[in-house]
C-alpha positions in Angstrom: 0.0 0.0 0.0 1.4 3.4 -1.0 1.9 5.9 1.8 4.2 8.8 2.5 5.8 7.2 5.6 7.8 4.7 3.6 11.5 5.4 3.6 13.0 4.6 0.1 16.7 4.2 -0.2 19.1 5.2 -3.0 21.2 2.6 -4.7 24.2 4.0 -2.8 22.4 3.6 0.6 21.4 0.1 -0.2 25.0 -0.7 -1.2 26.4 0.8 2.0 24.2 -1.2 4.4 24.5 -4.5 2.3 28.3 -4.2 2.5 28.1 -3.5 6.3 25.9 -6.6 6.8 27.4 -9.1 4.4 30.9 -7.8 3.5 30.0 -7.7 -0.2 28.0 -5.8 -2.8 24.6 -6.6 -4.3 23.6 -7.6 -7.8 20.0 -6.4 -7.7 17.4 -4.8 -5.4 13.6 -4.9 -6.1 11.1 -3.0 -4.1 8.4 -5.1 -2.3 5.2 -3.1 -2.6 2.7 -5.1 -0.6 3.7 -3.7 2.9 1.5 -1.3 4.6 4.0 0.6 6.8 7.6 -0.3 6.4 9.7 -0.2 3.2 11.1 -3.6 2.0 13.4 -4.8 -0.7 14.2 -8.2 -2.2 18.0 -8.2 -2.5 20.3 -10.5 -4.5 23.8 -10.4 -3.1 26.9 -10.6 -5.3 27.4 -14.3 -4.4 23.8 -15.1 -5.5 22.2 -15.4 -2.1 18.8 -13.8 -1.6 17.7 -11.7 1.4 15.0 -9.3 2.4 15.8 -5.8 3.7 13.2 -4.1 5.8 13.4 -0.4 6.7 11.3 1.4 9.4 10.0 4.9 8.7 12.5 7.5 9.6 12.2 8.9 13.2 10.7 12.2 12.0 7.6 10.5 10.7 4.4 10.7 12.8 3.4 7.2 14.1 0.6 5.9 16.2 1.4 5.0 19.8 1.2 1.3 19.3 3.8 1.6 16.6 6.5 2.8 18.9 9.6 0.5 18.6 7.8 -1.9 16.3 10.9 -2.9 14.4 12.6 -3.8 17.7 9.5 -5.7 18.7 9.6 -7.6 15.4 13.2 -8.6 15.7 12.8 -9.7 19.3 9.7 -11.7 18.7 11.1 -13.4 15.6 14.3 -14.3 17.5 12.1 -15.6 20.4 10.2 -18.1 18.3 13.3 -19.1 16.3 14.0 -21.9 18.9 11.0 -23.8 17.5 12.3 -25.3 14.2 8.8 -26.3 13.1 7.6 -22.7 12.8 8.3 -21.3 9.3 9.6 -17.9 10.5 12.5 -16.4 8.6 15.8 -16.0 10.3 17.1 -12.5 11.2 20.6 -11.9 9.8 21.4 -8.5 11.2 19.5 -5.6 12.8 20.8 -2.0 13.1 18.9 0.4 15.3 21.6 3.1 15.4 20.3 5.2 12.5 23.9 5.9 11.7 24.3 4.5 8.2 20.8 5.6 7.1 18.2 7.7 8.9 16.1 4.7 10.0 16.3 1.3 11.7 16.6 -1.7 9.4 17.2 -5.4 9.4 18.0 -8.1 6.9 16.2 -11.4 7.1 16.1 -14.8 5.3 14.3 -14.7 2.0 10.9 -16.5 2.0 10.0 -18.6 -1.0 6.4 -18.6 -2.1 3.5 -16.2 -2.7 1.5 -14.2 -0.2 -1.8 -16.0 0.4 -3.9 -12.8 -0.3 -2.5 -12.9 -3.9 -3.6 -16.4 -4.6 -6.5 -17.1 -2.3 -9.2 -16.7 -5.0 -7.5 -19.1 -7.3 -7.4 -21.9 -4.7 -10.0 -24.6 -4.4 -12.0 -24.6 -1.1 -10.2 -27.7 0.1 -6.8 -26.1 -0.6 -7.8 -23.0 1.4 -9.0 -25.2 4.3 -5.7 -27.1 4.3 -3.7 -23.9 4.6 -6.1 -22.5 7.3 -5.7 -25.8 9.3 -1.9 -25.6 9.0 -2.0 -22.0 10.1 -4.0 -22.9 13.1 -1.3 -25.3 14.2 1.4 -22.7 13.7 -0.5 -20.0 15.4 -1.0 -22.3 18.5 2.7 -22.8 18.6 3.3 -19.0 18.7 0.7 -18.6 21.4 2.3 -21.3 23.5 5.1 -18.8 24.4 4.0 -17.4 27.8 5.0 -14.5 29.9 4.4 -13.0 33.4 2.9 -9.7 32.3 0.6 -8.4 29.6 1.3 -5.8 26.9 4.4 -4.6 25.0 7.6 -6.5 24.5 9.4 -3.2 25.1 10.1 -1.9 28.6 8.9 1.6 27.7 5.7 0.3 26.1 2.3 -0.2 27.7 2.3 -3.1 30.1 0.2 -4.3 33.0 -0.5 -7.2 35.4 -4.1 -7.6 34.3 -5.3 -8.0 30.7 -8.4 -5.8 31.3 -6.1 -3.0 32.4 -3.6 -3.5 29.6 -6.0 -3.9 26.7 -8.2 -1.1 28.0 -5.1 1.1 27.8 -4.3 -0.1 24.3 -7.8 1.0 23.2 -7.2 4.4 25.0 -4.0 4.8 23.1 -5.7 4.3 19.7 -8.4 6.8 20.6 -5.8 9.3 21.8 -4.1 8.9 18.4 -7.4 9.7 16.7 -7.9 12.8 18.8 -4.3 14.0 18.3 -4.7 13.8 14.5 -8.3 15.3 14.5 -9.6 12.1 12.9 -13.4 12.2 12.4 -14.8 8.7 13.2 -18.3 7.4 12.2 -19.3 7.7 15.9 -18.3 10.3 18.5 -15.3 9.6 20.8 -17.6 9.9 23.8 -20.0 7.2 22.4 -17.1 4.9 21.7 -15.5 5.3 25.1 -18.9 4.6 26.7 -19.4 1.3 24.8 -15.8 0.2 25.5 -16.2 0.9 29.3 -19.5 -1.0 29.3 -17.9 -4.1 27.8 -14.6 -4.1 29.6 -15.6 -6.7 32.2 -15.5 -9.3 29.5 -11.7 -9.0 29.6 -11.3 -10.2 33.2 -11.5 -13.8 32.2 -8.0 -13.7 30.7 -5.4 -14.6 33.3 -2.4 -15.8 31.3 -0.3 -13.8 28.9 0.6 -15.5 25.6 2.7 -14.3 22.7 0.3 -12.8 20.1 1.4 -12.2 16.6 -1.8 -10.1 16.0 -1.2 -9.4 12.3 -1.4 -12.9 10.7 -3.7 -11.9 7.9 -3.3 -13.5 4.4 -0.7 -10.9 3.3 1.7 -12.1 6.0 1.3 -15.8 5.2 3.4 -17.2 2.4 2.4 -20.3 0.5 4.4 -22.7 -1.7 3.4 -26.1 -3.1 0.1 -26.0 -1.3 1.6 -25.4 2.2 2.7 -22.5 4.3 6.3 -21.5 3.6 6.7 -18.5 5.8 5.0 -16.3 8.5 6.2 -12.7 8.5 5.6 -9.2 10.1 5.8 -9.8 13.8 6.2 -6.1 14.4 2.9 -5.7 16.3 3.3 -8.7 18.5 2.4 -8.4 22.2 1.7 -10.4 25.3 -2.0 -11.0 25.6 -5.1 -13.1 24.9 -4.5 -15.6 22.0 -8.1 -14.7 20.9 -6.7 -11.5 19.5 -5.1 -13.4 16.6 -6.5 -12.3 13.3 -8.0 -15.6 12.2 -10.3 -15.6 15.2 -11.9 -12.5 13.9 -14.9 -11.7 11.8 -12.9 -11.0 8.6 -11.9 -14.6 8.3 -15.1 -16.4 9.1 -15.1 -18.5 5.9 -11.9 -20.3 7.1 -12.8 -20.4 10.8 -13.7 -24.1 11.1 -10.4 -25.3 9.5 -8.3 -22.9 11.5 -10.0 -24.0 14.7 -9.3 -27.6 13.9 -5.6 -26.9 13.3 -5.5 -24.8 16.5 -6.9 -27.7 18.5 -10.4 -26.4 19.4 -13.9 -27.0 18.2 -14.9 -23.4 18.3 -15.4 -20.4 20.5 -17.5 -20.3 23.7 -20.2 -17.6 24.0 -17.9 -15.6 26.4 -15.0 -15.9 23.8 -17.2 -14.7 21.0 -18.3 -11.7 23.0 -14.7 -10.9 23.9 -13.6 -11.2 20.3 -16.0 -8.4 19.4 -13.8 -6.0 21.4 -10.7 -7.3 19.7 -12.3 -6.8 16.3 -13.3 -3.3 17.2 -9.7 -2.5 18.3 -8.6 -3.4 14.8 -11.5 -1.5 13.2 -10.4 1.7 15.1 -6.8 1.3 14.0 -7.7 0.7 10.3 -9.6 4.0 10.2 -7.2 6.2 12.2 -4.0 4.9 10.5 -5.3 6.2 7.1 -4.5 9.7 8.4 -1.2 8.9 10.0 0.1 7.0 6.9 -1.5 9.5 4.5 -3.1 6.8 2.4 -4.3 8.0 -1.0 -6.5 5.0 -1.9 -10.1 6.3 -1.5 -11.7 2.9 -1.9 -9.6 1.6 1.0 -10.5 4.6 3.2 -14.2 4.2 2.5 -14.0 0.5 3.3 -12.4 1.2 6.7 -15.3 3.5 7.6 -17.9 0.9 6.5 -16.0 -1.8 8.4 -15.9 0.5 11.5 -19.7 1.0 11.4 -20.2 -2.8 11.3 -17.8 -3.3 14.2 -19.3 -0.6 16.3 -22.8 -2.0 15.8 -21.7 -5.3 17.0 -20.0 -3.7 20.1 -23.2 -1.9 20.9 -25.1 -5.2 20.7 -23.0 -6.9 23.4 
């Protein structure tokens, strides 16, 4: 998705950081255009190896609160799950947070073979889509099996808490504060939204254990090759929380829910879990609308969709 926050590099800049990381030059660099926030390039090194370069927006760009230190979060969470050889998560080669060679953080990671699921989903037969969803459920369960003693950010200066209700409530407050800061007009008033969130917050008290949550495992971050998942990417928004926050538990993936649940090892969601998931869906709905302003998106069809999606999510929240 095109947006003004992406930090494009010159050929000279790419050459400088490639040489710093690998001790050699590069043969080619191709921009990867599917990302929504960070800049990414597919790099072929002089010795023929492939790698992916990912670059955060420069520090002078306006970001939402939950996006603070997201590249550091991505690197840490990917390294955390690297001890499970079954998970198809690319290896991090090198990470530079100094902003000395270029004006942004960046890392190089293992190249993932395959195609993003969102690009081929419509061409797959139903049984092929179900097989991938089932496999994803198993992998997502492995990610969620990593546990922690507190909820919230992987970063010490991020939002954290001892209770999930407190932490997730604060995460919602942060997104609303971002909207207010940027004068984003939402389809409902901020007061109405805050009232509905407060009314439903008791649903969160059932969650007692903090699990590693990827949060952004939508089809664009799932790579497929030869009918199976070849890579899971974009851990930048990971946090410690309720596994039910994972994307495939949400309303935007209902067509694949049964297969995903089977792979995850459950028969379905309880009534309490379904109600709690409405809050998590609405958190995403809020972000999708507000980030359009922060990222200066130009695609009017996408902007309209985020507003329509928000209205649907808010109606479900009101019905709780």
